[in-house]
N, C-alpha and C positions, 0 to 999 in steps of 0.2 A: 381450578387449574388455569382456566382461560380468562380469569379476571385480570385485566391489565394492571390494576392497582396492586396486584400481588407482586409485580415486578418493577413498577415505577411508582415513585412517591406521589405523583399527581398527574392528571390528564395534561395540565399545562407543561409539566416537566417532560412528559412523553413527547409532546408535539415540538418542543425545543430540540430534543434529540432527533426526532423524525426529520425536522428541517435540515439539521446538520448533515444527516445521512444522505438526503436528497442532493445537497450541494457536492458532497464527496463523490456520489455516484455519477453526477453529471461530469465532473472533472475526469474521473476514471474512464468513463465511456468515451469521452471526447479525445483524450490524449494518451490514454493507456497507463497513467499513474495518477496519484492524488487522492485516492479514497481514504488513505490513512490520515489525511490532514485533520478531519474532525476529531481524531484521537486526542489532539491537544486539549480541546474543550471537554472531551469525555473524561480525561484524567481528572479534571476539576469537578465536573458535574456528576459523573458516575464511574469512579475508578475501576469497579469490578468488570466493566466492559472492555477494558484495555489490558492486554492485547487480544484476549480470547474472542470476544464478539466481533471486533474489527476484522480479525483474521478470518473468522468463520464467514461473515457476510462478504468480505472482500474476495474470498475464494469463489463463492457463487456468482458474484457480480462480474469479476474478471473473466471467468470461464464462459459465462453466458455471452459476454461481448465477443470473446474469441470465436465462439461457435458461429456467431452472426457474420464474422469476417474471416472464416476459416481459409478461404482461398488466398488471402493476402499474407498469411503467416510465413515467416522465413524459417521453415521447419528445421533446416540443418543447424541453425544457430542454437536451437533449443537444447540440443544434446549437451553442449558445453555450458550453457546457462544453468541447466538443471543439475549438472554435476556439481557446480559451484553452490547452487541453492541448497542442496542436500547437506554439503559440508557446513555451510553457514548456519543452517537451522540446527544441526546437531551441536555446533559450538555454542549456540545461544541457550540451549536447554539448561546447562549448569548455572548460567547467570540468572535465569528465571527461577530455577528451583532453589538455588542458594543466592538470595538476592544481594548478599554482601558484595559491594563493589560495583554493582550494575550501573549506578548513576555515573561513576567515573568513566565507564566505557561509553555511555551514551554521550557524555560531553565530548569525548574524543571523536566519536562518530560525527557529531554535529559540527565540530570545528573542521574536520577533514572535508566534510561535505560543503561547508562554506568556502573552503579553499578551492575545491574542485569546481564549484559553481562560478566563483570569481574568474578562474582561469578559462572556463568555458565562455563566459561573457566577453573575455578578452581574445576570443577566437582561437583558444587552445584546441588544436585539431586532434581529436581522439578517433582512431580508426577502429571499427568493429571487427577486430581480429579474434581468432579463437582464444588466444591468451587473455585479451582484454575482456571478452564476454565471460570467460570463466571466473576471472577476478571479480568482475562486477556482480556476477551471480552469487558468489560467496558473500560479498559485502551486503548484497540485497537480502540473502537468506538470514544473515546475522541480524541486520537492522530490522527487517520485517518481522521476524519472530519475537524480537525484544520489544518493539514499539508499535508494530502495525504499519510502520512507514518504511517500506522497502524499495520503493520505486526509483528514487533518484540515481543510484549507481548505474542501473541498467539504462535509464533514460539518457544519462550523460554519454554513454557509449554510443547510443543510437541517434544522438541529436542531429547529425548531418545526413541521416538517411531519409528515404521516402516516407512521408507522414502516414499514408495509408498502411504501409507494411509495418511501420514502427508500432502504431497503435494496436494492430492485430497481434503482432508478435509479443509485445509487452503484456497484453491482456492474457494471452495463453500462458506465458511464463508465470505470471502472478496467480492465475487461476489454479494451475497445477501445483505451483510452489507453495501457495498458501494452504492448499489442501494437505500437503505434506506436513506443514506446521500444525494444522488441526489434528492430524493423526498423532503427532507427538504430544500435543496437549491432552488428548484423550488418554494416551498411554500413561502419561505422568499425572493423570487425574487433575488437570488444570482447567477443564471445561466440565461444568455440571448443568443440571436442568435449568436453573434460573438464567444462565447465559444463553442457552439454546432457546428458551422461550422469549427472551428479549430480542434475539435475532429474528425469530419468527414474526413477532409483532412489528418489527421494523422492516420486514421484507418488502412491503408495498412501496416504501421509500426507494428501494433499489430499482424497482420497476419504473417508477416515475423518473428517477434520475437517468436511467438507461434510455428511456424514450426521448427525453429532452436532449441528452448528450449526443445522440445519434442523428439528430435533425440535420438536414442539409445545410442550413445557414451556419450552424455551429461547426460542422465538419469542413466547410469551405474556409471558415476563419482559421481553423487549426491547420489546414493545408498550407496557408499563407504565412502562419506565424508559429510553426512548431517549435523551433529552437528557442524563441523568446518565451513561449509558454513553459517549456521544460525548465529553462533557467529560473523563471519565476517560481514554479512549483518547488524546485530543488532548494531555492533560497528560503522559502517559507517553511519547508520541511526541516531544514537545518536549524532554523530559529526555534521551531516547535520542539525538536528533540532536545536542544540545549535548555530551553525554558522548562520542559517537563522534568528534566534531570535535576535542575536547580530547585524546583518546587518540591520534588519528592525527597530531596536530600534532608 
């Protein structure tokens, strides 16, 4: 049961995935989004890990980071964000369960995200109001459950806020939100023992990424460049979503 080659085709293949997870964990720990980016490569290398393993590991990673910065979380915003996340996750389940047409939806998400990223880069000022947070939470739940990449909508809403509070709030949102997606996956029998075991074997990569991502030098860099980093991650995420949808078509 604990033979790694029962779950990965080779040791070399395992370490490639392990390295991808480390980089995703560093990004998530540093700016509150980005863990889903390795999903692009996993779709090609190990499709069975997307979205189940990414969402499972992402929940643990984000929640752990949130607990380490609990005092900085903007707790009142989470009520509206979670209400949207629940709706978005529920809307995503039929698209996963009945895969027909999912790729078309992913392309639409990717294009809309590219547009939003472009407008943000052009100093489009989005205020973190209750309405905007709820809408972003819904989009995040839908995209995150479908692809494992749910961070950009929430990040765009918070792009002009305090870096420390943004990172903590986003991590708490994604930690609990991804856990809800995991519960839905379990209910619909979309997570099984191999996915769980793969996540367990890759767990040390989460620890390494969290340690590196929370180092002072990286956090100082994030504090100075939060908006630029968010725009960069959102752009990469949009391209990844579109690419994955085209490849899977």
